[in-house]
N, C-alpha and C positions, 0 to 999 in steps of 0.2 A: 410739618412732618407727621405722618400718621402711624400710629402703633398697630402692629399686626396682632396684638393680644385681643382676642375676641371675648375673653372672659370664659366662664364655664360653658361647655358645649350645650347646645339646645337639646333638651330631652323630650321624649315622647310624653305628652301631657295626659294621655288617656288614663294612665295609672293614677295620676294625681287627681283628676276630676271625678273618677269613679269612686264614690264613697259608700262604704257599707257601714252598718250600725251593729255593733256587738252588744249582746245582752249576756252578762256573765253571772250565773247563780253561784253563790259561795256559801258553803256550809262549814262547820267547825273542823271536821276531820275524823279520821278513823284509821286503825291499823290496816295495813294492806292485806295481811293474812292473820288467821287466828292462831298465832304461835308466839312464844315468848320473845323472840328476837324482834318481830314486827311490832309487838305491843311496846317493848322497851324503847324502840326507835321513836314510835309515835309519842309516848309519854315524855321522852327526853326533849323533843321539839316543843310540844305543847307547854310543858311546865317550865321551859326556859324562857318563855315570853314574859317580858317585864310588865306587860299589861295584865297578865294572868296572875303572876306572883310578884307583888310589889315589894320585893326585898332586894337588897344589894346582892349582885351575883357572888360577891366575896363571901357573903353569909349563906346564901341559898344553894349555890352549886355544890359545895361539899355535902350538904344534906341530900340534895337530889341525886347526885352521882353515887352517894353512899347507900344509906338505908332505903330510900324510896325506890330507886331503880333496881335495887337488889330484891326487895320483898314484894313490891306492888305489882309488877308485871304478871307474876304467877296468879295472883288473885283476879286480875283483870282478864286474863286468858280464860280462867274458869267461868267467869261471868259471861264473856262473849260466846263461849261454847253453847250456852243455853239458848242463844238467839241467832247464832251465825247461820247464814243462808248457805248451806253446804253445796247445793246444786250450782250456785253462782260463785261460790267461794268468796263471798264478800259480806260485809255487815249490812244490816237494813238501812243504816244512814246513807251509805254509799249507793246502795241499790235504788232507794227512793229519790235521792238527789239527782241521780242520772236520769231516772224515769221522768222526773219533773222537767228537766231540761229537754228531753225528747218530746214530751207532750206539749210543752210550751212552744217549742220550735214549730210544731204543726199549726198551733194557733197563730203564731206570728207570721207564718207563710201566707195566711189569708189576709193579714193586715198590710204587709209590705214585703216584697221580694228582696229588699236590701238588708233585712235583719238576719243576723247570724246569732244563734243561741248556743252558749257553751256553759260549762260548769267546772267548778274547782273546789278544792279543799284548802282551808287555811293552813292546816297541818296534815301532812300526808300526801296521798296520791289521788287525783292529779293535782300537782302543785299549782299555785296561782301563777307563777312565772310562765310555766308551759302554756297554760290556757290563755293568758294574755298575749303571749307571742303568737299563738295560733290565730287568734282574732286579728292581730296586726298583720300577719302574713296573708290573711284572707281579704285584706283591704279595708279593715274597719278603722276609720278615722274618727269615729265617735263610739264611745263605749259606756254603757250603763252597767254599773256594778251593783248587784243585788245581794246584800248580806241577808241570809235567811233567818233573821232574828226579829220577831215582831216588836219586842221591847229592846230599847237601846241599853247597852252597857259598854263601858270602856274595856271590859274583859272579853267582849265578844265582837260587837259591831266595830269598835275602834281598831281592833287588831287586824280586821280585814282591810280597812282603809289605810292603816299604817303600812301594811305590806304592799298594797297596790301602789302607793306613792313611792315607796322605797324602790320598787321595780321600775317605775316610770322615770325615776331619777337617772337611770342608766341608758335611757333611750334618747337618741338624737331628735327624732321626730315623734313628739308625744301626741296622743289623740285628745280630742275634747272628751272630758270625763264628767259623768254624773253618777251619784250614788243614791240608791233608794233610801228614803228616810224611814225611820221606824214606823210601823203601821199598827201600833198597839190600839189605836182608837179609830182606825179606818172602818167606816160602816160596812163595807163588804167583808172585812175580816171578822167583825163582830157577828154579822149575819151568818157567816160560814160556821163559826163556832156554835152559835145558837141552833143552826140547822142540824148539826151532828148530835146535839143533846136532844132536841125534840124528836129526831128520827129514832134515837135509842129509846126514849120514853114511850114512843108509840108501839114499840115491839115487845116490851116487857109486860108481864102480867101484873106485877106490882112495882110501883115507883120506889126508887131508893129513898131512904129516910134522910140522907144527906148526900150532897154532891160536893166533891173536893176539886178545886182548880189548883193543881200543883205546878209551881214554877221552879226552874232551876235556882238553887240557892246562890247567895252572894255574901261575902264577908260584910258585916255591918260597917266597917271602916270605909268601905268603898262608897257607900251611900253618904256617910258623914263627910267625905271629901267632895261630894257634889254629883255622884253618879245618879241619874234619874230613874234607874231601873225599878226600884221599889214603887215609886209613884206611878210609873207606867203600867206595872203589873196590877196595881190597885185600880187604875182607871179601866184597864181591860176587864177586870172582874166586875167592877161597878156597872159598866155598860152591858156586860153579858147578863148580869142580874136583871137589869132594867128591861132588856129585850125578852128575857124569859119570864119576867114578872114574878121574881122570887126575891126573898130577903137574904140578908147576910148570914142568917142562921142556917138556911137551907143550902146555899151555895157559899162555901168557905174557901178562902185563899190561904194556901200554905206554900212552904218552900222545902225543896229536897236537896239531895246531893251535897251534904256538908263534907268538908275535907279539912283536916288539920285542926289545931287547937283554938283558932280564932273564934270570936262570936259571930254567928251567921244570922241572916234574916230569919225572923220567926213570924208565925208559928211553924214548927217543923212538921212536915207531912207525916213522918212515922209516929211522932208523939201524938199528933192529932188523931190518927187512926187508933192508937192505943186508948186514948181518952174516950173516943166515941164508942169503941167496942165495950170497954169496961163500964160505960154508962148505960148500956143496954141497946145501943144501935146495932141492928142486925144486917142492914142492907146499905151499902154505899156504892156510889159510882164516882170514878176519878177520870178527869181529863187533864191534859197537859198543854195549856194554851201558849206556852213559851217555846214550843218545839214545832218547827215546820214539818219535820218528818220523824217517824219513829226511830229510836236509837237505843243504845245501851241503857241510858237513864230512864227511858219510858218503858221499854219492854222487860228489862231484867230487874231494875231497881223498883219501879212502880208496879209493874205487872207481876213480878214473882216475889221479890223480897217483901214488899209492903202488903201484898195479899196474904202472905204467911203471917205477918205481924198482926193483921186485922183478925184473921181466923183464930190465931193462937190466943188472942185476948177476948174471945167470945163472939166475934162477928160471924156472919153466916154467908151472905152473898156479897161478892166484891167484883164489880165490873170495871174494866178499863176501856175507855173509848180510844180508838186509833187516832193518830194525828191525821191532819188533812192529807198528807202524803201525795200520791199521784191520783187521788180521787177526782171526779169531775168538779166537785166543789173546790178542791185545793188548786187545781189547774186554772179554774175560772178566776179564783182570787189572784193568782200570779199574773194572769192575763190582764186583769183590770189594773193592778198596781203598775205593771210595766208600761202598759199603754198610756197611763196617766203621766208617767215620767218621760215618755218619748215625745210628748207634745212639743211641737216646734222643731223637732228633728225629722219628723215624717211629714212629707208634703201631703196635703189633703187631696 
């Protein structure tokens, strides 16, 4: 006796066989608008991440929902107003991340027509979930996630992959997934940084007496727990010194953006600038190798606050180099990094 049950009906296999490859650039995030409500919403999401604040929510959330989200949004709004792109009504971080995705898409179109480039923010808009779903809906069965952090930290890179995996847990059909490794020592990255410095030095009449490589700060306890961030920042700086043929006195590594009472990585950027100015140094140049694009921390904190600190303490000339952003050098770097990671996925 034969069963009439034919099993699942035969489906059109064209959708299954047609595979596209998604490339998703992910940056930290930014308020959607330059107002207190948007900033408060962004900070609440960002500072609720257990990777960022490694305290029990039972201890941390009352502090966050109380004094921090009551007092800090106003200060952050005032800082954003100094750098906000009013014509686009968006922050530089959002503007340049989008531009990177657009420019990289043009590069990738010459490489393979099957590649779809998108972008997302870990906190804020566009959210990771929406961008991943859009890639899925466009037929991407393979996705390369590109956290835009040259140096790895659990507080940055890991939060991206955490969120991506959490989202994929809810999907019935998951794509093949790759994540871009930290590129702190990649020769093309070091060359890109060195080129920005040499281009600057070629344009100024007198060389700076000191160059500062300022990285985003991190609580010391994170490194003590095994975070490789400090070592990777140090290696980036060492390789940059080597390529520029300068010593550690001329090119100094510092850390910025301290927050809260914990001990943070040292030396601190602001304290270093005070010491340099008070010791008679008149001209400094600062670059921020830990940031893929300019943002509040580079433009307002380093570009405005720290400039004022240096001049107030006796300094004269203070120059800030732009991040790689959507420059030809910056897009070239992303192009090289992505193509390297897509090997084996793209038919030659």
